[in-house]
Backbone as ProteinMPNN parsed JSONL, in Angstrom:
{"seq_chain_A": "MATTKSAGTTKTGRDSRPKYLGVKLFSGEKAKVGNIILRQRGTKFFPGKNVSKGKDDTLYALKEGIIKFSTKRKKRFDGKQRTVKIVNVE", "coords_chain_A": {"N_chain_A": [[57.274, 10.72, -0.83], [53.781, 9.512, -1.493], [52.657, 7.689, -4.111], [50.01, 7.353, -5.52], [46.897, 8.198, -4.999], [45.446, 8.241, -1.49], [43.263, 5.613, -0.264], [39.75, 6.984, 0.121], [37.163, 6.918, 1.677], [33.535, 6.287, 0.21], [31.102, 8.991, -0.532], [28.909, 8.278, -1.635], [27.731, 5.685, -1.221], [25.996, 4.517, -0.097], [22.466, 3.099, 0.01], [18.644, 2.529, -0.257], [16.647, -0.088, 0.802], [14.059, -1.118, -2.11], [10.865, -1.03, -0.904], [8.583, -2.131, -2.074], [5.431, -1.972, -2.299], [1.897, -0.679, -3.232], [-0.193, -2.167, -5.589], [-1.419, -5.717, -5.491], [-3.08, -7.324, -5.589], [-5.165, -7.315, -7.931], [-8.734, -5.733, -9.268], [-11.133, -8.331, -10.012], [-10.14, -10.704, -8.932], [-9.072, -13.872, -7.192], [-9.069, -14.033, -3.851], [-7.983, -15.141, -1.039], [-7.9, -16.232, 2.226], [-6.496, -13.63, 4.486], [-4.714, -12.733, 2.631], [-3.237, -10.104, 1.142], [-3.82, -7.4, -0.034], [-3.139, -4.578, -0.748], [-0.354, -2.657, -0.214], [0.826, -0.093, 1.503], [1.294, 3.43, 2.123], [0.123, 5.271, 4.719], [-3.617, 6.194, 4.123], [-4.421, 5.837, 0.867], [-6.243, 3.877, -0.532], [-8.968, 2.454, 0.99], [-10.395, 0.575, 3.347], [-12.938, -1.704, 2.468], [-15.989, -3.939, 2.22], [-15.246, -6.837, 3.953], [-12.764, -6.649, 3.871], [-9.894, -5.492, 6.017], [-7.854, -3.057, 7.67], [-4.385, -3.149, 8.304], [-1.513, -2.002, 10.772], [0.238, -0.851, 9.761], [-0.923, 0.027, 7.558], [-1.237, -1.78, 5.361], [-4.16, -3.768, 3.583], [-5.711, -6.271, 3.785], [-7.455, -9.6, 3.158], [-10.153, -10.519, 4.437], [-11.975, -11.998, 4.471], [-12.834, -15.114, 1.965], [-13.008, -14.511, -1.595], [-13.986, -12.506, -4.44], [-12.061, -9.793, -5.566], [-12.548, -6.081, -5.497], [-12.619, -2.699, -7.147], [-13.847, 0.381, -5.484], [-15.586, 3.734, -5.809], [-15.821, 6.109, -3.279], [-17.523, 9.456, -2.543], [-17.08, 10.607, 0.619], [-17.37, 12.562, 3.752], [-15.835, 14.773, 4.812], [-14.244, 16.103, 8.512], [-13.996, 18.899, 8.408], [-15.865, 19.917, 6.851], [-15.57, 19.625, 4.008], [-15.561, 17.598, 1.32], [-14.253, 14.114, -0.138], [-13.095, 12.618, -2.563], [-13.1, 8.834, -2.022], [-10.986, 5.843, -2.692], [-12.469, 2.981, -2.307], [-11.968, -0.62, -0.842], [-13.53, -3.955, -1.359], [-14.061, -7.393, -0.509], [-16.171, -9.492, -2.168]], "CA_chain_A": [[55.778, 11.073, -1.323], [52.879, 8.097, -2.138], [52.511, 7.485, -5.859], [48.639, 7.251, -5.716], [45.84, 8.863, -3.806], [44.824, 7.685, -0.711], [41.532, 5.356, -0.879], [38.844, 7.189, 0.919], [35.394, 6.452, 1.745], [32.613, 7.349, -0.568], [30.068, 9.588, 0.344], [27.245, 7.873, -2.485], [27.373, 3.913, -0.98], [24.387, 4.064, 0.458], [21.081, 2.7, -0.176], [17.816, 1.569, 1.209], [15.882, -1.435, -0.234], [12.625, -0.948, -1.897], [9.367, -1.112, 0.022], [7.571, -3.669, -2.877], [4.304, -1.109, -2.208], [1.188, -1.448, -4.43], [-1.629, -3.339, -5.302], [-0.99, -7.43, -4.92], [-4.049, -8.24, -6.276], [-6.321, -6.62, -9.063], [-10.404, -6.537, -9.094], [-11.271, -9.808, -10.489], [-8.998, -11.391, -8.783], [-9.779, -14.293, -6.266], [-8.835, -13.454, -2.478], [-7.973, -16.108, -0.02], [-7.953, -15.224, 3.906], [-5.464, -12.737, 4.948], [-4.092, -12.458, 1.411], [-2.825, -8.7, 1.01], [-4.794, -6.603, -1.41], [-2.319, -3.755, -1.108], [0.736, -2.45, 0.276], [0.676, 1.87, 0.918], [1.912, 4.675, 3.423], [-1.344, 6.578, 4.15], [-5.23, 5.486, 3.413], [-4.745, 6.217, -0.303], [-7.15, 3.39, -0.334], [-9.982, 2.577, 2.182], [-11.221, -0.66, 3.274], [-14.296, -2.028, 2.504], [-16.627, -4.906, 3.092], [-14.503, -8.27, 4.517], [-11.327, -5.575, 4.098], [-9.006, -4.787, 7.231], [-6.233, -2.455, 7.288], [-3.285, -3.363, 9.103], [-0.832, -0.846, 11.161], [1.528, 0.057, 8.363], [-1.953, 1.0, 6.533], [-2.092, -2.767, 4.392], [-4.667, -3.709, 3.636], [-5.733, -7.698, 3.835], [-8.774, -10.077, 3.236], [-11.005, -11.035, 6.031], [-13.084, -13.298, 3.927], [-12.641, -15.821, 0.723], [-14.093, -13.927, -2.385], [-13.565, -11.894, -5.629], [-11.838, -8.457, -5.668], [-14.167, -5.382, -6.061], [-12.074, -1.564, -6.827], [-14.864, 1.469, -5.74], [-15.41, 4.906, -5.419], [-17.605, 6.785, -2.556], [-17.695, 10.355, -1.987], [-16.979, 10.734, 1.938], [-17.03, 14.09, 3.946], [-14.394, 15.561, 5.803], [-14.661, 16.578, 9.679], [-14.295, 20.076, 8.606], [-17.659, 19.652, 5.614], [-15.59, 19.298, 2.266], [-16.078, 16.584, 0.846], [-13.522, 14.09, -0.805], [-13.949, 11.578, -3.349], [-12.303, 8.167, -1.917], [-11.637, 4.158, -3.33], [-12.392, 1.754, -1.77], [-11.526, -2.526, -1.537], [-14.262, -5.382, -1.332], [-14.069, -8.756, -1.144], [-17.533, -10.137, -2.388]], "C_chain_A": [[54.885, 9.447, -1.473], [52.622, 8.87, -3.413], [51.059, 7.942, -6.041], [48.293, 7.902, -4.113], [45.122, 7.558, -3.274], [43.198, 6.902, -0.793], [40.776, 5.529, 0.729], [37.787, 6.526, 0.886], [34.584, 7.218, 1.218], [31.588, 7.742, 0.121], [28.144, 9.142, -0.498], [27.121, 6.232, -2.083], [26.328, 3.437, -0.455], [23.357, 4.033, 0.036], [19.907, 2.119, 0.29], [17.297, 0.749, 0.45], [14.873, -1.222, -0.205], [11.656, -1.553, -1.044], [8.579, -1.498, -0.751], [5.824, -2.935, -2.169], [3.451, -0.918, -3.373], [0.429, -2.011, -4.285], [-0.831, -4.587, -5.538], [-2.007, -8.029, -5.565], [-4.987, -7.149, -6.613], [-7.423, -6.716, -8.401], [-10.169, -7.514, -10.114], [-10.483, -10.752, -9.82], [-9.328, -12.23, -7.234], [-8.919, -14.003, -5.055], [-8.933, -14.902, -1.31], [-8.274, -15.498, 1.41], [-7.01, -15.017, 4.122], [-4.303, -12.658, 3.902], [-4.061, -10.956, 1.08], [-3.648, -8.251, -0.183], [-3.361, -5.976, -1.743], [-1.666, -3.09, -0.205], [0.714, -1.07, 0.59], [1.31, 2.524, 2.357], [0.602, 5.817, 3.317], [-2.386, 5.331, 3.79], [-5.27, 6.175, 2.048], [-6.075, 5.26, -0.7], [-7.525, 2.943, 0.723], [-10.06, 1.13, 1.947], [-12.881, -0.498, 3.476], [-15.151, -3.481, 3.205], [-15.701, -6.033, 3.04], [-13.479, -8.018, 4.215], [-11.139, -5.43, 5.116], [-7.692, -4.0, 6.602], [-4.953, -2.455, 8.635], [-2.376, -1.829, 9.896], [0.147, -0.392, 10.253], [0.289, 0.164, 7.365], [-2.24, -0.191, 5.601], [-3.014, -3.45, 4.353], [-4.935, -5.393, 3.293], [-6.993, -8.103, 3.823], [-8.934, -10.633, 4.317], [-11.362, -12.059, 5.144], [-12.96, -14.271, 2.092], [-13.632, -15.313, -0.11], [-13.078, -13.381, -3.613], [-12.795, -10.148, -5.164], [-12.38, -7.223, -6.256], [-13.484, -4.324, -5.691], [-13.734, -0.44, -6.285], [-14.617, 2.613, -5.317], [-16.55, 5.448, -4.775], [-17.02, 8.236, -2.134], [-17.603, 10.419, 0.018], [-16.25, 12.273, 2.448], [-16.637, 13.913, 4.771], [-15.111, 15.652, 6.862], [-14.909, 18.063, 9.447], [-15.604, 20.65, 7.411], [-17.386, 19.769, 4.83], [-15.784, 18.058, 1.652], [-14.837, 15.528, -0.509], [-13.473, 12.589, -1.223], [-12.514, 9.779, -2.922], [-12.2, 6.663, -2.536], [-11.345, 3.626, -1.817], [-12.255, 0.313, -2.013], [-12.559, -3.263, -0.948], [-13.663, -5.919, -1.528], [-15.574, -9.127, -0.989], [-17.515, -11.799, -2.937]], "O_chain_A": [[55.503, 8.385, -1.544], [52.454, 10.059, -3.686], [50.892, 8.945, -6.735], [48.797, 8.047, -2.999], [44.598, 6.566, -3.782], [42.194, 7.447, -1.252], [40.894, 4.925, 1.795], [37.529, 5.613, 0.101], [34.549, 8.436, 1.396], [31.127, 7.179, 1.114], [26.979, 9.428, -0.221], [26.327, 5.574, -2.754], [25.861, 2.302, -0.364], [23.034, 5.095, -0.497], [19.976, 1.258, 1.167], [17.523, 0.88, -0.753], [14.251, -1.054, 0.844], [11.844, -2.66, -0.539], [7.445, -1.308, -0.309], [5.161, -3.736, -1.51], [3.98, -0.948, -4.484], [0.072, -2.491, -3.21], [0.374, -4.495, -5.77], [-1.895, -9.144, -6.075], [-5.472, -6.309, -5.855], [-7.559, -7.362, -7.363], [-9.227, -7.536, -10.906], [-10.216, -11.756, -10.48], [-9.726, -11.596, -6.257], [-7.793, -13.652, -5.407], [-9.972, -15.454, -0.946], [-8.822, -14.412, 1.601], [-6.22, -15.96, 4.088], [-3.126, -12.537, 4.243], [-5.153, -10.578, 0.655], [-3.989, -8.945, -1.141], [-2.57, -6.428, -2.571], [-2.334, -2.819, 0.793], [0.484, -0.547, -0.501], [1.675, 1.955, 3.385], [0.233, 6.664, 2.504], [-2.217, 4.174, 3.408], [-6.087, 7.09, 1.939], [-7.01, 5.882, -1.204], [-6.69, 2.883, 1.626], [-9.895, 0.529, 0.885], [-13.655, 0.22, 4.11], [-14.991, -3.94, 4.336], [-15.287, -6.241, 1.899], [-12.764, -9.017, 4.137], [-12.177, -5.143, 5.711], [-6.932, -4.167, 5.647], [-4.879, -1.758, 9.647], [-2.676, -0.699, 9.51], [0.735, 0.684, 10.358], [0.626, 0.429, 6.212], [-3.266, -0.069, 4.932], [-2.963, -4.153, 5.362], [-4.212, -5.791, 2.38], [-7.839, -7.355, 4.314], [-8.096, -11.151, 5.055], [-10.778, -13.13, 5.308], [-13.082, -13.547, 1.103], [-14.827, -15.416, 0.166], [-11.886, -13.645, -3.775], [-13.359, -9.517, -4.271], [-12.684, -7.233, -7.449], [-13.297, -4.198, -4.481], [-14.743, -0.714, -6.935], [-13.666, 2.821, -4.563], [-17.719, 5.452, -5.16], [-16.045, 8.222, -1.383], [-18.693, 10.055, 0.458], [-15.283, 12.901, 2.015], [-16.899, 13.021, 5.578], [-16.323, 15.45, 6.795], [-15.82, 18.608, 10.07], [-16.049, 21.797, 7.367], [-18.293, 20.089, 4.063], [-16.956, 17.8, 1.923], [-14.584, 16.049, -1.595], [-13.717, 11.614, -0.511], [-11.394, 9.68, -3.424], [-13.27, 6.181, -2.908], [-10.59, 3.739, -0.851], [-12.376, -0.113, -3.161], [-12.475, -3.206, 0.278], [-12.735, -5.748, -2.318], [-16.15, -9.089, 0.099], [-18.573, -12.394, -3.139]]}, "name": "protein", "num_of_chains": 1, "seq": "MATTKSAGTTKTGRDSRPKYLGVKLFSGEKAKVGNIILRQRGTKFFPGKNVSKGKDDTLYALKEGIIKFSTKRKKRFDGKQRTVKIVNVE"}
């Protein structure tokens, strides 16, 4: 008989890498062309003036300028209104 227990695999040995989401450049900071302003899943923030949205919903600057965050009321397709956060580069 074996005196020690067999070394089997563990069920808790896996972990995914962090996604590093969130705001990368804050309001009042300078942005260059192509700088990532914000990484997100879904559209928590909407692109405004001189800002574009990538295929993974990342917002990035199209022109050089200063970042400004604002809110705006947006009407949904079913008639309800929602307050959305908009990112602009001015």
